[in-house]
Structures are given as C-alpha cells and as structure tokens.
FIKOLZA-1660 file (N, C-alpha, C; in steps of 0.1 Angstrom, whole numbers, plus 5000, padded with zeros to 4 digits):
% residues 86
   i   px   py   pz ch aa at
   1 4929 4958 5113  A  M  N
   1 4937 4957 5101  A  M CA
   1 4931 4967 5091  A  M  C
   2 4917 4966 5089  A  R  N
   2 4911 4975 5079  A  R CA
   2 4912 4989 5083  A  R  C
   3 4911 4993 5095  A  S  N
   3 4912 5007 5099  A  S CA
   3 4926 5012 5098  A  S  C
   4 4936 5003 5101  A  T  N
   4 4950 5007 5099  A  T CA
   4 4953 5010 5084  A  T  C
   5 4948 5001 5075  A  A  N
   5 4950 5003 5061  A  A CA
   5 4943 5016 5056  A  A  C
   6 4931 5018 5061  A  T  N
   6 4924 5030 5057  A  T CA
   6 4931 5043 5062  A  T  C
   7 4936 5043 5074  A  N  N
   7 4943 5055 5080  A  N CA
   7 4956 5057 5072  A  N  C
   8 4963 5046 5069  A  Y  N
   8 4975 5048 5062  A  Y CA
   8 4973 5053 5048  A  Y  C
   9 4962 5048 5041  A  G  N
   9 4958 5054 5028  A  G CA
   9 4955 5068 5029  A  G  C
  10 4948 5072 5039  A  S  N
  10 4944 5086 5041  A  S CA
  10 4957 5095 5043  A  S  C
  11 4966 5090 5051  A  A  N
  11 4979 5098 5053  A  A CA
  11 4987 5099 5040  A  A  C
  12 4987 5088 5032  A  M  N
  12 4995 5089 5020  A  M CA
  12 4988 5098 5009  A  M  C
  13 4975 5098 5010  A  A  N
  13 4967 5107 5001  A  A CA
  13 4971 5122 5004  A  A  C
  14 4972 5125 5017  A  R  N
  14 4975 5139 5020  A  R CA
  14 4989 5142 5016  A  R  C
  15 4998 5133 5018  A  I  N
  15 5012 5135 5014  A  I CA
  15 5013 5137 4998  A  I  C
  16 5005 5128 4991  A  G  N
  16 5004 5129 4977  A  G CA
  16 4999 5142 4972  A  G  C
  17 4989 5148 4979  A  A  N
  17 4984 5161 4976  A  A CA
  17 4994 5172 4977  A  A  C
  18 5003 5170 4987  A  I  N
  18 5013 5180 4989  A  I CA
  18 5024 5179 4978  A  I  C
  19 5028 5167 4975  A  V  N
  19 5039 5164 4966  A  V CA
  19 5035 5165 4951  A  V  C
  20 5022 5163 4948  A  A  N
  20 5018 5163 4934  A  A CA
  20 5022 5175 4926  A  A  C
  21 5020 5187 4931  A  P  N
  21 5025 5199 4923  A  P CA
  21 5040 5199 4919  A  P  C
  22 5048 5194 4929  A  A  N
  22 5062 5193 4926  A  A CA
  22 5065 5183 4915  A  A  C
  23 5058 5172 4916  A  I  N
  23 5060 5161 4906  A  I CA
  23 5056 5166 4892  A  I  C
  24 5044 5174 4892  A  A  N
  24 5040 5179 4879  A  A CA
  24 5050 5189 4874  A  A  C
  25 5057 5196 4882  A  G  N
  25 5067 5206 4878  A  G CA
  25 5079 5199 4872  A  G  C
  26 5080 5186 4873  A  L  N
  26 5092 5179 4867  A  L CA
  26 5091 5178 4852  A  L  C
  27 5080 5183 4846  A  Q  N
  27 5079 5183 4832  A  Q CA
  27 5089 5192 4825  A  Q  C
  28 5095 5201 4833  A  I  N
  28 5105 5209 4827  A  I CA
  28 5118 5201 4823  A  I  C
  29 5119 5190 4830  A  L  N
  29 5130 5181 4826  A  L CA
  29 5127 5173 4813  A  L  C
  30 5115 5168 4812  A  H  N
  30 5110 5161 4800  A  H CA
  30 5095 5160 4802  A  H  C
  31 5087 5161 4792  A  P  N
  31 5073 5161 4793  A  P CA
  31 5067 5148 4799  A  P  C
  32 5074 5137 4797  A  S  N
  32 5069 5124 4802  A  S CA
  32 5072 5121 4817  A  S  C
  33 5081 5129 4823  A  V  N
  33 5086 5125 4836  A  V CA
  33 5074 5125 4847  A  V  C
  34 5065 5134 4847  A  P  N
  34 5054 5133 4857  A  P CA
  34 5045 5121 4854  A  P  C
  35 5043 5117 4842  A  Y  N
  35 5035 5105 4839  A  Y CA
  35 5042 5093 4843  A  Y  C
  36 5054 5092 4841  A  V  N
  36 5062 5080 4845  A  V CA
  36 5063 5079 4860  A  V  C
  37 5065 5090 4867  A  T  N
  37 5065 5090 4881  A  T CA
  37 5052 5086 4887  A  T  C
  38 5041 5092 4883  A  F  N
  38 5028 5088 4888  A  F CA
  38 5025 5073 4885  A  F  C
  39 5028 5069 4873  A  S  N
  39 5026 5055 4870  A  S CA
  39 5034 5045 4878  A  S  C
  40 5047 5048 4881  A  A  N
  40 5055 5040 4889  A  A CA
  40 5050 5039 4903  A  A  C
  41 5046 5051 4909  A  L  N
  41 5041 5051 4922  A  L CA
  41 5028 5043 4923  A  L  C
  42 5019 5044 4913  A  S  N
  42 5007 5036 4913  A  S CA
  42 5010 5021 4913  A  S  C
  43 5019 5017 4905  A  F  N
  43 5023 5003 4904  A  F CA
  43 5028 4998 4917  A  F  C
  44 5037 5006 4924  A  V  N
  44 5043 5002 4937  A  V CA
  44 5032 5001 4947  A  V  C
  45 5023 5011 4947  A  S  N
  45 5012 5010 4957  A  S CA
  45 5003 4998 4955  A  S  C
  46 5001 4994 4943  A  G  N
  46 4994 4982 4940  A  G CA
  46 5001 4969 4945  A  G  C
  47 5014 4969 4944  A  L  N
  47 5022 4958 4949  A  L CA
  47 5021 4957 4964  A  L  C
  48 5022 4969 4970  A  L  N
  48 5022 4970 4985  A  L CA
  48 5008 4965 4990  A  L  C
  49 4998 4968 4983  A  M  N
  49 4984 4964 4988  A  M CA
  49 4983 4949 4988  A  M  C
  50 4991 4942 4979  A  M  N
  50 4991 4928 4979  A  M CA
  50 4998 4922 4992  A  M  C
  51 5005 4930 4999  A  L  N
  51 5011 4925 5011  A  L CA
  51 5001 4924 5023  A  L  C
  52 4990 4930 5021  A  L  N
  52 4980 4930 5032  A  L CA
  52 4973 4916 5031  A  L  C
  53 4969 4911 5043  A  P  N
  53 4962 4898 5043  A  P CA
  53 4948 4899 5038  A  P  C
  54 4942 4889 5033  A  E  N
  54 4928 4889 5029  A  E CA
  54 4919 4888 5041  A  E  C
  55 4909 4897 5042  A  T  N
  55 4900 4898 5054  A  T CA
  55 4886 4895 5050  A  T  C
  56 4883 4890 5038  A  L  N
  56 4870 4887 5033  A  L CA
  56 4864 4876 5042  A  L  C
  57 4852 4879 5048  A  K  N
  57 4845 4869 5056  A  K CA
  57 4852 4866 5069  A  K  C
  58 4862 4874 5073  A  A  N
  58 4869 4872 5086  A  A CA
  58 4862 4879 5097  A  A  C
  59 4862 4874 5109  A  K  N
  59 4856 4880 5120  A  K CA
  59 4864 4892 5124  A  K  C
  60 4857 4902 5131  A  M  N
  60 4864 4914 5136  A  M CA
  60 4872 4910 5148  A  M  C
  61 4884 4916 5149  A  F  N
  61 4893 4912 5160  A  F CA
  61 4890 4920 5173  A  F  C
  62 4891 4914 5184  A  E  N
  62 4889 4920 5197  A  E CA
  62 4901 4929 5201  A  E  C
  63 4913 4925 5197  A  G  N
  63 4925 4932 5201  A  G CA
  63 4936 4930 5191  A  G  C
  64 4947 4936 5194  A  M  N
  64 4959 4936 5185  A  M CA
  64 4965 4922 5185  A  M  C
  65 4963 4914 5196  A  E  N
  65 4969 4901 5196  A  E CA
  65 4962 4892 5186  A  E  C
  66 4949 4893 5185  A  E  N
  66 4942 4885 5175  A  E CA
  66 4945 4889 5161  A  E  C
  67 4947 4902 5159  A  A  N
  67 4950 4908 5146  A  A CA
  67 4964 4903 5141  A  A  C
  68 4973 4903 5151  A  N  N
  68 4987 4898 5147  A  N CA
  68 4987 4883 5144  A  N  C
  69 4979 4875 5152  A  E  N
  69 4978 4861 5149  A  E CA
  69 4972 4859 5135  A  E  C
  70 4962 4867 5132  A  F  N
  70 4956 4865 5118  A  F CA
  70 4966 4868 5107  A  F  C
  71 4974 4879 5109  A  T  N
  71 4983 4883 5099  A  T CA
  71 4994 4872 5097  A  T  C
  72 4998 4866 5108  A  V  N
  72 5008 4855 5106  A  V CA
  72 5001 4843 5100  A  V  C
  73 4989 4840 5103  A  S  N
  73 4982 4828 5098  A  S CA
  73 4978 4830 5083  A  S  C
  74 4974 4842 5079  A  Y  N
  74 4968 4844 5066  A  Y CA
  74 4975 4856 5059  A  Y  C
  75 4988 4854 5055  A  P  N
  75 4995 4865 5049  A  P CA
  75 4990 4868 5035  A  P  C
  76 4993 4880 5030  A  G  N
  76 4989 4884 5017  A  G CA
  76 4997 4876 5006  A  G  C
  77 4993 4877 4993  A  P  N
  77 5000 4869 4983  A  P CA
  77 5014 4872 4981  A  P  C
  78 5018 4885 4982  A  L  N
  78 5032 4888 4981  A  L CA
  78 5040 4884 4993  A  L  C
  79 5034 4885 5004  A  L  N
  79 5042 4881 5016  A  L CA
  79 5044 4866 5016  A  L  C
  80 5035 4858 5011  A  K  N
  80 5037 4843 5009  A  K CA
  80 5049 4841 5000  A  K  C
  81 5049 4849 4989  A  L  N
  81 5060 4847 4979  A  L CA
  81 5074 4851 4986  A  L  C
  82 5074 4862 4993  A  F  N
  82 5087 4866 5000  A  F CA
  82 5091 4855 5010  A  F  C
  83 5082 4849 5017  A  R  N
  83 5085 4839 5027  A  R CA
  83 5091 4827 5020  A  R  C
  84 5086 4824 5008  A  R  N
  84 5092 4812 5001  A  R CA
  84 5106 4815 4996  A  R  C
  85 5108 4827 4991  A  L  N
  85 5121 4831 4985  A  L CA
  85 5131 4833 4995  A  L  C
  86 5128 4838 5007  A  F  N
  86 5138 4842 5017  A  F CA
  86 5137 4834 5029  A  F  C
% end
C-alpha cells in the first residue's frame, strides 16, 4: 500500500511538472486563474489522500491478498463516510 501510494505520487508529480507551465500561462485569462487552479488541485489531492487506509503500526503485507483484506477492514476516513452515505 505504501509503495503504491509513493509510486502514484511520483507519477502525479511528473505529470504536474509537465502541466504546470500551461496552468501558469492561464494568467492571460485572469491573473488569479493559476492560483485558483493550483489551490483547487491541492485541496482535491488532500481529500484523495484521506481515502487511503491508515497504516500506522500495521505489519507489512506478504502479498496483495493481505493488502486487500487490510484495505477492506481498515478504510480511510473518507471511504468510511462514502460507505455510510451510499
């Protein structure tokens, strides 16, 4: 789980490095557009991080089966909320 999240974060950082100049160029529309865009993306990424399960003091998994069982047993705070609502 940790390595998957780390790899995903690395991939998104690379995509962000490619897209950042284009977003910065949006200031021709209005000077605040890049700031609002970066702020919104940061907020969304923070919410998405809350979907990950808590792994503090959890044992390392031997395989994907154990990791999947852990994810089902200990969902993140937003996932708990979504399960209650839907």
